[in-house]
Each structure stands twice: as structure tokens, then as C-alpha cells.
C-alpha positions, 0 to 999 in steps of 0.5 A, spaced: 500 500 500 502 506 498 500 513 500 499 520 497 499 526 502 497 533 499 497 538 505 493 544 503 496 551 505 496 558 503 502 563 504 509 564 505 513 557 508 513 558 515 507 563 516 502 559 512 495 557 514 491 551 513 486 552 507 480 547 506 480 544 499 477 539 495 482 534 493 482 529 487 487 525 485 489 519 479 495 516 477 497 512 471 502 507 470 506 506 464 502 500 462 496 505 462 492 502 468 488 508 471 488 508 479 483 513 482 486 515 489 480 517 494 483 522 498 480 524 505 481 530 509 485 529 516 486 535 521 491 535 525 491 538 533 495 544 531 490 546 526 493 544 519 489 540 514 492 534 510 489 530 505 491 523 504 489 517 500 492 510 499 492 505 493 496 499 491 501 497 485 506 492 484 513 495 484 517 496 480 513 502 476 513 509 474 506 513 475 504 519 472 500 523 478 494 528 476 492 532 483 486 537 482 486 542 488 480 546 489 479 551 495 473 555 496 472 561 492 479 559 488 480 556 481 482 549 481 489 548 481 492 542 477 499 539 479 502 533 475 508 529 477 511 523 475 514 518 481 518 512 480 517 506 485 523 501 486 522 494 487 
């Protein structure tokens, strides 16, 4: 089982504040397998907000992630990145 962590913050590093947001994530393997990652919000005792999702793959593989973040009254922002998963 693998984990994707997406904290949602606004502001300068060290002075940032938590921002509630809808986070949707998918990954695609090199073989074209689509992985829907169900994200859920976690609030820490110190008031921060993290969004976490888990998924399963069989390494080794290379995954292309697409993460969409929509904060209240803000346009949706998309983050795309690739991650190699070693055996």
C-alpha cells in the first residue's frame, strides 16, 4: 500500500495557514492502468489540514500523478508529477 499526502496551505513557508480544499487525485502507470486515489481530509491538533489517500501497485513502476486542488472561492489548481517506485 502506498500513500499520497497533499497538505493544503496558503502563504509564505513558515507563516502559512491551513486552507480547506477539495482534493482529487489519479495516477497512471506506464502500462496505462488508471488508479483513482480517494483522498480524505485529516486535521491535525495544531490546526493544519492534510489530505491523504492510499492505493496499491506492484513495484517496480513509474506513475504519472494528476492532483486537482480546489479551495473555496479559488480556481482549481492542477499539479502533475511523475514518481518512480523501486522494487
